[in-house]
MARBAKOL-656535 format. One record per residue (C-alpha): residue number from 1; x, y, z. Coordinates in steps of 0.2 Angstrom, whole numbers, plus 5000, padded with zeros to 4 digits. Example, Ala and Ser with C-alpha at 12.3 -4.5 7.8 and 13.67 -1.06 7.14 Angstrom:
2
kolvo i=1; x=5062; y=4978; z=5039
kolvo i=2; x=5068; y=4995; z=5036
//
This chain:
335
kolvo i=1; x=4635; y=5359; z=4672
kolvo i=2; x=4631; y=5354; z=4690
kolvo i=3; x=4614; y=5361; z=4694
kolvo i=4; x=4604; y=5363; z=4710
kolvo i=5; x=4585; y=5363; z=4708
kolvo i=6; x=4577; y=5369; z=4724
kolvo i=7; x=4559; y=5363; z=4725
kolvo i=8; x=4551; y=5346; z=4719
kolvo i=9; x=4534; y=5352; z=4714
kolvo i=10; x=4529; y=5350; z=4696
kolvo i=11; x=4539; y=5365; z=4690
kolvo i=12; x=4555; y=5359; z=4698
kolvo i=13; x=4553; y=5341; z=4693
kolvo i=14; x=4549; y=5346; z=4675
kolvo i=15; x=4565; y=5357; z=4674
kolvo i=16; x=4576; y=5344; z=4683
kolvo i=17; x=4571; y=5330; z=4671
kolvo i=18; x=4573; y=5341; z=4656
kolvo i=19; x=4590; y=5347; z=4662
kolvo i=20; x=4596; y=5329; z=4665
kolvo i=21; x=4590; y=5324; z=4648
kolvo i=22; x=4601; y=5339; z=4641
kolvo i=23; x=4616; y=5331; z=4649
kolvo i=24; x=4618; y=5341; z=4666
kolvo i=25; x=4621; y=5334; z=4683
kolvo i=26; x=4606; y=5338; z=4693
kolvo i=27; x=4602; y=5337; z=4712
kolvo i=28; x=4585; y=5342; z=4718
kolvo i=29; x=4582; y=5348; z=4736
kolvo i=30; x=4564; y=5347; z=4744
kolvo i=31; x=4560; y=5353; z=4761
kolvo i=32; x=4545; y=5341; z=4763
kolvo i=33; x=4546; y=5322; z=4765
kolvo i=34; x=4537; y=5319; z=4748
kolvo i=35; x=4539; y=5326; z=4731
kolvo i=36; x=4525; y=5334; z=4720
kolvo i=37; x=4521; y=5350; z=4730
kolvo i=38; x=4502; y=5354; z=4729
kolvo i=39; x=4499; y=5339; z=4718
kolvo i=40; x=4498; y=5329; z=4735
kolvo i=41; x=4489; y=5314; z=4741
kolvo i=42; x=4485; y=5312; z=4760
kolvo i=43; x=4486; y=5294; z=4765
kolvo i=44; x=4474; y=5288; z=4778
kolvo i=45; x=4466; y=5272; z=4785
kolvo i=46; x=4452; y=5275; z=4772
kolvo i=47; x=4464; y=5277; z=4758
kolvo i=48; x=4471; y=5292; z=4749
kolvo i=49; x=4464; y=5309; z=4747
kolvo i=50; x=4469; y=5322; z=4734
kolvo i=51; x=4469; y=5337; z=4746
kolvo i=52; x=4479; y=5348; z=4735
kolvo i=53; x=4477; y=5350; z=4716
kolvo i=54; x=4461; y=5342; z=4711
kolvo i=55; x=4463; y=5339; z=4692
kolvo i=56; x=4472; y=5347; z=4677
kolvo i=57; x=4468; y=5352; z=4660
kolvo i=58; x=4479; y=5354; z=4644
kolvo i=59; x=4477; y=5369; z=4632
kolvo i=60; x=4495; y=5371; z=4625
kolvo i=61; x=4502; y=5359; z=4612
kolvo i=62; x=4517; y=5356; z=4623
kolvo i=63; x=4507; y=5351; z=4638
kolvo i=64; x=4494; y=5341; z=4628
kolvo i=65; x=4509; y=5330; z=4621
kolvo i=66; x=4515; y=5327; z=4639
kolvo i=67; x=4498; y=5323; z=4645
kolvo i=68; x=4496; y=5311; z=4631
kolvo i=69; x=4513; y=5302; z=4636
kolvo i=70; x=4507; y=5301; z=4654
kolvo i=71; x=4490; y=5293; z=4648
kolvo i=72; x=4500; y=5280; z=4637
kolvo i=73; x=4511; y=5276; z=4652
kolvo i=74; x=4496; y=5274; z=4663
kolvo i=75; x=4500; y=5288; z=4675
kolvo i=76; x=4485; y=5299; z=4671
kolvo i=77; x=4467; y=5296; z=4666
kolvo i=78; x=4451; y=5307; z=4662
kolvo i=79; x=4440; y=5312; z=4677
kolvo i=80; x=4422; y=5311; z=4670
kolvo i=81; x=4414; y=5317; z=4686
kolvo i=82; x=4398; y=5328; z=4685
kolvo i=83; x=4403; y=5346; z=4691
kolvo i=84; x=4390; y=5359; z=4696
kolvo i=85; x=4389; y=5376; z=4704
kolvo i=86; x=4381; y=5377; z=4721
kolvo i=87; x=4371; y=5393; z=4724
kolvo i=88; x=4362; y=5393; z=4741
kolvo i=89; x=4362; y=5374; z=4741
kolvo i=90; x=4355; y=5372; z=4724
kolvo i=91; x=4365; y=5363; z=4711
kolvo i=92; x=4365; y=5372; z=4694
kolvo i=93; x=4375; y=5368; z=4678
kolvo i=94; x=4393; y=5374; z=4678
kolvo i=95; x=4392; y=5381; z=4661
kolvo i=96; x=4406; y=5381; z=4648
kolvo i=97; x=4420; y=5377; z=4660
kolvo i=98; x=4411; y=5360; z=4663
kolvo i=99; x=4415; y=5355; z=4645
kolvo i=100; x=4434; y=5354; z=4647
kolvo i=101; x=4442; y=5337; z=4649
kolvo i=102; x=4449; y=5336; z=4666
kolvo i=103; x=4463; y=5324; z=4670
kolvo i=104; x=4470; y=5316; z=4686
kolvo i=105; x=4485; y=5306; z=4691
kolvo i=106; x=4482; y=5288; z=4696
kolvo i=107; x=4480; y=5281; z=4708
kolvo i=108; x=4481; y=5298; z=4716
kolvo i=109; x=4488; y=5315; z=4712
kolvo i=110; x=4504; y=5312; z=4722
kolvo i=111; x=4508; y=5297; z=4712
kolvo i=112; x=4513; y=5308; z=4697
kolvo i=113; x=4527; y=5317; z=4706
kolvo i=114; x=4534; y=5301; z=4713
kolvo i=115; x=4535; y=5294; z=4695
kolvo i=116; x=4543; y=5310; z=4688
kolvo i=117; x=4556; y=5310; z=4702
kolvo i=118; x=4560; y=5291; z=4700
kolvo i=119; x=4576; y=5294; z=4690
kolvo i=120; x=4582; y=5310; z=4698
kolvo i=121; x=4593; y=5313; z=4713
kolvo i=122; x=4580; y=5320; z=4725
kolvo i=123; x=4585; y=5324; z=4743
kolvo i=124; x=4569; y=5327; z=4753
kolvo i=125; x=4567; y=5335; z=4771
kolvo i=126; x=4581; y=5347; z=4767
kolvo i=127; x=4577; y=5366; z=4767
kolvo i=128; x=4588; y=5378; z=4758
kolvo i=129; x=4590; y=5393; z=4769
kolvo i=130; x=4603; y=5403; z=4760
kolvo i=131; x=4612; y=5405; z=4743
kolvo i=132; x=4630; y=5411; z=4744
kolvo i=133; x=4641; y=5416; z=4729
kolvo i=134; x=4657; y=5406; z=4728
kolvo i=135; x=4668; y=5412; z=4715
kolvo i=136; x=4658; y=5409; z=4699
kolvo i=137; x=4648; y=5395; z=4707
kolvo i=138; x=4635; y=5394; z=4721
kolvo i=139; x=4634; y=5386; z=4738
kolvo i=140; x=4618; y=5381; z=4747
kolvo i=141; x=4615; y=5382; z=4766
kolvo i=142; x=4604; y=5367; z=4771
kolvo i=143; x=4594; y=5364; z=4786
kolvo i=144; x=4586; y=5347; z=4791
kolvo i=145; x=4573; y=5346; z=4805
kolvo i=146; x=4581; y=5330; z=4812
kolvo i=147; x=4599; y=5337; z=4812
kolvo i=148; x=4601; y=5353; z=4821
kolvo i=149; x=4618; y=5357; z=4813
kolvo i=150; x=4617; y=5367; z=4797
kolvo i=151; x=4626; y=5360; z=4782
kolvo i=152; x=4632; y=5366; z=4765
kolvo i=153; x=4630; y=5359; z=4748
kolvo i=154; x=4639; y=5363; z=4732
kolvo i=155; x=4648; y=5371; z=4723
kolvo i=156; x=4635; y=5372; z=4709
kolvo i=157; x=4637; y=5380; z=4692
kolvo i=158; x=4618; y=5385; z=4692
kolvo i=159; x=4604; y=5386; z=4704
kolvo i=160; x=4585; y=5384; z=4700
kolvo i=161; x=4572; y=5391; z=4712
kolvo i=162; x=4556; y=5381; z=4708
kolvo i=163; x=4547; y=5388; z=4723
kolvo i=164; x=4532; y=5399; z=4728
kolvo i=165; x=4536; y=5417; z=4725
kolvo i=166; x=4536; y=5421; z=4743
kolvo i=167; x=4549; y=5408; z=4747
kolvo i=168; x=4560; y=5412; z=4732
kolvo i=169; x=4560; y=5430; z=4736
kolvo i=170; x=4566; y=5427; z=4754
kolvo i=171; x=4581; y=5417; z=4747
kolvo i=172; x=4584; y=5430; z=4733
kolvo i=173; x=4582; y=5446; z=4744
kolvo i=174; x=4600; y=5446; z=4751
kolvo i=175; x=4606; y=5445; z=4733
kolvo i=176; x=4596; y=5459; z=4726
kolvo i=177; x=4611; y=5469; z=4721
kolvo i=178; x=4618; y=5454; z=4712
kolvo i=179; x=4602; y=5447; z=4704
kolvo i=180; x=4591; y=5460; z=4696
kolvo i=181; x=4577; y=5446; z=4694
kolvo i=182; x=4575; y=5447; z=4713
kolvo i=183; x=4565; y=5463; z=4712
kolvo i=184; x=4553; y=5455; z=4699
kolvo i=185; x=4550; y=5439; z=4710
kolvo i=186; x=4546; y=5451; z=4725
kolvo i=187; x=4531; y=5458; z=4716
kolvo i=188; x=4522; y=5441; z=4717
kolvo i=189; x=4512; y=5434; z=4732
kolvo i=190; x=4503; y=5418; z=4734
kolvo i=191; x=4487; y=5416; z=4745
kolvo i=192; x=4484; y=5402; z=4757
kolvo i=193; x=4471; y=5388; z=4756
kolvo i=194; x=4464; y=5377; z=4770
kolvo i=195; x=4459; y=5360; z=4764
kolvo i=196; x=4446; y=5349; z=4772
kolvo i=197; x=4447; y=5331; z=4771
kolvo i=198; x=4431; y=5320; z=4775
kolvo i=199; x=4427; y=5301; z=4775
kolvo i=200; x=4410; y=5295; z=4778
kolvo i=201; x=4403; y=5278; z=4782
kolvo i=202; x=4388; y=5279; z=4771
kolvo i=203; x=4385; y=5288; z=4754
kolvo i=204; x=4378; y=5305; z=4755
kolvo i=205; x=4367; y=5303; z=4740
kolvo i=206; x=4373; y=5319; z=4731
kolvo i=207; x=4370; y=5319; z=4712
kolvo i=208; x=4386; y=5328; z=4708
kolvo i=209; x=4405; y=5324; z=4710
kolvo i=210; x=4412; y=5341; z=4712
kolvo i=211; x=4405; y=5359; z=4714
kolvo i=212; x=4411; y=5377; z=4715
kolvo i=213; x=4402; y=5384; z=4730
kolvo i=214; x=4395; y=5402; z=4730
kolvo i=215; x=4393; y=5412; z=4746
kolvo i=216; x=4402; y=5400; z=4758
kolvo i=217; x=4418; y=5398; z=4767
kolvo i=218; x=4422; y=5384; z=4755
kolvo i=219; x=4424; y=5388; z=4737
kolvo i=220; x=4426; y=5370; z=4730
kolvo i=221; x=4421; y=5352; z=4736
kolvo i=222; x=4424; y=5336; z=4727
kolvo i=223; x=4419; y=5317; z=4729
kolvo i=224; x=4437; y=5311; z=4729
kolvo i=225; x=4432; y=5293; z=4726
kolvo i=226; x=4424; y=5298; z=4709
kolvo i=227; x=4441; y=5299; z=4701
kolvo i=228; x=4448; y=5284; z=4692
kolvo i=229; x=4457; y=5270; z=4702
kolvo i=230; x=4453; y=5278; z=4719
kolvo i=231; x=4449; y=5267; z=4734
kolvo i=232; x=4430; y=5265; z=4735
kolvo i=233; x=4421; y=5275; z=4749
kolvo i=234; x=4412; y=5292; z=4752
kolvo i=235; x=4427; y=5303; z=4752
kolvo i=236; x=4426; y=5322; z=4750
kolvo i=237; x=4438; y=5336; z=4749
kolvo i=238; x=4434; y=5354; z=4752
kolvo i=239; x=4445; y=5370; z=4748
kolvo i=240; x=4441; y=5386; z=4758
kolvo i=241; x=4441; y=5402; z=4748
kolvo i=242; x=4457; y=5413; z=4748
kolvo i=243; x=4449; y=5427; z=4758
kolvo i=244; x=4443; y=5415; z=4772
kolvo i=245; x=4460; y=5405; z=4772
kolvo i=246; x=4470; y=5422; z=4774
kolvo i=247; x=4459; y=5428; z=4788
kolvo i=248; x=4460; y=5412; z=4797
kolvo i=249; x=4478; y=5407; z=4792
kolvo i=250; x=4484; y=5406; z=4810
kolvo i=251; x=4469; y=5398; z=4818
kolvo i=252; x=4469; y=5382; z=4827
kolvo i=253; x=4467; y=5367; z=4815
kolvo i=254; x=4453; y=5360; z=4826
kolvo i=255; x=4443; y=5376; z=4825
kolvo i=256; x=4446; y=5377; z=4806
kolvo i=257; x=4440; y=5359; z=4804
kolvo i=258; x=4424; y=5363; z=4814
kolvo i=259; x=4420; y=5379; z=4804
kolvo i=260; x=4423; y=5371; z=4787
kolvo i=261; x=4413; y=5355; z=4791
kolvo i=262; x=4399; y=5366; z=4796
kolvo i=263; x=4401; y=5375; z=4779
kolvo i=264; x=4401; y=5358; z=4770
kolvo i=265; x=4385; y=5353; z=4778
kolvo i=266; x=4377; y=5370; z=4774
kolvo i=267; x=4383; y=5369; z=4756
kolvo i=268; x=4377; y=5351; z=4753
kolvo i=269; x=4362; y=5350; z=4764
kolvo i=270; x=4368; y=5335; z=4772
kolvo i=271; x=4371; y=5333; z=4791
kolvo i=272; x=4379; y=5315; z=4792
kolvo i=273; x=4395; y=5316; z=4803
kolvo i=274; x=4411; y=5310; z=4795
kolvo i=275; x=4420; y=5295; z=4802
kolvo i=276; x=4437; y=5304; z=4797
kolvo i=277; x=4439; y=5322; z=4797
kolvo i=278; x=4455; y=5333; z=4795
kolvo i=279; x=4462; y=5349; z=4788
kolvo i=280; x=4478; y=5354; z=4779
kolvo i=281; x=4485; y=5372; z=4777
kolvo i=282; x=4493; y=5376; z=4761
kolvo i=283; x=4503; y=5391; z=4765
kolvo i=284; x=4506; y=5396; z=4747
kolvo i=285; x=4492; y=5390; z=4736
kolvo i=286; x=4486; y=5403; z=4723
kolvo i=287; x=4495; y=5418; z=4715
kolvo i=288; x=4486; y=5434; z=4715
kolvo i=289; x=4493; y=5439; z=4698
kolvo i=290; x=4506; y=5432; z=4686
kolvo i=291; x=4523; y=5437; z=4680
kolvo i=292; x=4524; y=5438; z=4661
kolvo i=293; x=4533; y=5425; z=4652
kolvo i=294; x=4537; y=5408; z=4657
kolvo i=295; x=4552; y=5410; z=4669
kolvo i=296; x=4567; y=5421; z=4674
kolvo i=297; x=4585; y=5416; z=4670
kolvo i=298; x=4600; y=5427; z=4673
kolvo i=299; x=4613; y=5419; z=4662
kolvo i=300; x=4628; y=5429; z=4670
kolvo i=301; x=4625; y=5423; z=4687
kolvo i=302; x=4616; y=5407; z=4682
kolvo i=303; x=4601; y=5408; z=4693
kolvo i=304; x=4584; y=5404; z=4687
kolvo i=305; x=4566; y=5405; z=4694
kolvo i=306; x=4551; y=5395; z=4688
kolvo i=307; x=4534; y=5391; z=4695
kolvo i=308; x=4515; y=5390; z=4692
kolvo i=309; x=4514; y=5409; z=4696
kolvo i=310; x=4521; y=5413; z=4679
kolvo i=311; x=4509; y=5416; z=4665
kolvo i=312; x=4518; y=5404; z=4653
kolvo i=313; x=4507; y=5410; z=4639
kolvo i=314; x=4491; y=5404; z=4648
kolvo i=315; x=4476; y=5414; z=4654
kolvo i=316; x=4478; y=5414; z=4673
kolvo i=317; x=4490; y=5405; z=4685
kolvo i=318; x=4491; y=5392; z=4698
kolvo i=319; x=4488; y=5377; z=4687
kolvo i=320; x=4498; y=5361; z=4684
kolvo i=321; x=4500; y=5367; z=4666
kolvo i=322; x=4508; y=5384; z=4671
kolvo i=323; x=4520; y=5374; z=4682
kolvo i=324; x=4525; y=5362; z=4669
kolvo i=325; x=4527; y=5375; z=4655
kolvo i=326; x=4537; y=5386; z=4667
kolvo i=327; x=4549; y=5372; z=4672
kolvo i=328; x=4551; y=5366; z=4654
kolvo i=329; x=4555; y=5384; z=4648
kolvo i=330; x=4568; y=5387; z=4661
kolvo i=331; x=4577; y=5371; z=4656
kolvo i=332; x=4577; y=5377; z=4638
kolvo i=333; x=4584; y=5394; z=4643
kolvo i=334; x=4598; y=5385; z=4653
kolvo i=335; x=4602; y=5374; z=4637
//
């Protein structure tokens, strides 16, 4: 079949690779300039910063085998950083969660998506704005920021939506009468996350590499350069809480940066000013709940949906493993 995959994050790339291996002709559409979704690396004059997904773990046998293959290929390595909880500025042991082996892509999280996409037909900076039934096939309406005239792609025998639930729902909503799965997708919602990116000239002399922060605008901070094969330097990432990010979603980025930098100083007890500081708004970052199962597939209309907001047999959502298992399951369902 000729299949369109919309979204080049972990779920979309996993699904597209497996579909191609199964003999289908696959085209991947991505609205951003880079692939990988929230497994992103911001490139700066100081080097790369993993401002999205911080690490991943593997609990299922299927994903453990995949991660082992990535390690063998030199695409991923363990992160042995010391992780703690910060409670009122005091570092305390992180507990059982600190015992999990955490993996990262090398030399940055964004490198994994680029490698997974290497043998795929991926078309970046193209937003899919509409799905249209064309006989037994599908046409896609496309929009490019640099070309004001909309375009059409297709026909495709099948369409995969590997997108945040909110975006997938917008595409599916006009087709609710044709696609019963649209109602299920509309039940899900992903919360935003403001990310803080900091580079310092001198070491901060903190005795941990990552921390879950209590009672702060920030819920997580990490010394990015403590991860393997990163450029040396005092580089830190912070992630704001879902509640704070939602409340300040539309705020001016400079104001957000000021507030989150203050929170970083309060959490760490340091007051050294960074030589580089920026923020990034992840509009759809964390699912409030999960859909049961690993994916949705309508064999009659040949439309499927996958993403990290499916349970995929795991406890919780939003992880790299959820995305991988969901994309793989959908490719298996398509056959």
